[in-house]
C-alpha positions in Angstrom: 0.0 0.0 0.0 2.9 2.4 0.7 4.2 1.7 -2.7 1.0 2.8 -4.3 1.0 6.0 -2.2 4.6 6.7 -3.2 3.9 6.0 -6.8 0.8 8.4 -6.8 3.0 11.0 -5.2 5.6 10.7 -7.8 3.1 10.8 -10.7 1.6 14.0 -9.1 5.0 15.6 -8.7 6.0 14.7 -12.2 2.7 16.0 -13.7 3.1 19.3 -11.8 6.6 19.8 -12.9 5.8 19.1 -16.6 2.7 21.5 -16.3 4.8 24.2 -15.0 7.5 23.8 -17.6 5.0 23.8 -20.2 3.5 26.8 -19.0 6.9 28.5 -18.8 7.7 27.4 -22.4 4.4 28.9 -23.7 5.1 32.2 -21.9 8.6 32.2 -23.3 10.6 32.2 -19.9 12.4 28.9 -20.8 12.9 27.0 -23.9 13.1 23.2 -23.4 12.4 21.8 -26.8 14.3 21.9 -30.0 11.1 23.0 -31.6 10.8 26.4 -29.5 10.0 29.4 -31.4 12.8 31.9 -31.6 11.3 35.4 -31.0 14.3 37.1 -32.9 13.9 34.9 -36.1 11.4 34.6 -38.8 9.0 32.0 -37.9 6.5 30.2 -40.4 2.9 29.4 -39.6 3.8 25.7 -39.6 6.4 26.2 -37.0 4.1 28.0 -34.8 1.3 25.4 -35.1 3.6 22.6 -34.5 5.0 24.3 -31.3 1.5 24.9 -30.1 0.4 21.4 -30.8 3.4 20.2 -29.1 2.8 22.2 -26.0 -1.0 21.1 -25.9 0.2 17.5 -26.0 2.6 18.0 -23.3 -0.1 19.7 -21.2 -2.5 16.9 -21.9 0.1 14.3 -20.8 0.6 16.4 -17.5 -3.1 16.4 -16.9 -3.5 12.8 -17.5 -0.7 12.1 -14.9 -2.5 14.3 -12.3 -5.8 12.5 -13.0 -4.1 9.0 -12.6 -2.5 10.3 -9.4 -5.9 11.3 -8.1 -7.4 8.0 -9.1 -4.6 6.2 -7.2 -4.9 8.3 -4.3 -8.8 7.6 -4.0 -8.1 3.8 -4.4 -5.6 4.0 -1.6 -8.1 5.8 0.7 -10.8 3.3 -0.3 -8.5 0.4 0.5 -7.5 1.9 3.8 -11.1 2.4 4.8 -12.0 -1.2 3.8 -9.1 -2.5 5.8 -10.2 -0.4 8.9 -13.7 -1.7 8.5 -12.5 -5.4 8.4 -10.4 -4.8 11.6 -13.4 -3.2 13.4 -15.6 -6.1 12.3 -13.1 -8.7 13.6 -12.5 -7.1 16.8 -16.5 -6.9 17.3 -16.7 -10.7 16.5 -13.8 -11.2 19.0 -15.6 -9.2 21.7 -18.9 -11.1 21.0 -17.3 -14.5 21.1 -15.6 -13.6 24.6 -18.8 -12.0 26.1 -21.6 -13.9 24.2 
């Protein structure tokens, strides 16, 4: 169970880092891809469209990672609640068998 929680946290962190870097690329603060648009050079419409599609794909991957992380966290909480309910039921049965 701890591995699922750790994996979920790693996916969430990676998704957020990718989202932040894609935002910074779109704004023009950093340039991490070889298809980055050079503001001081003549760019064709094809280059700009390809750059925008590339950034959109990166952002979609980041959102998918964040959603996957949320699903894993919900699964982890569901399993933890189920285990807690099972432990409570076992304790009730033990108490009933002792006193009943």
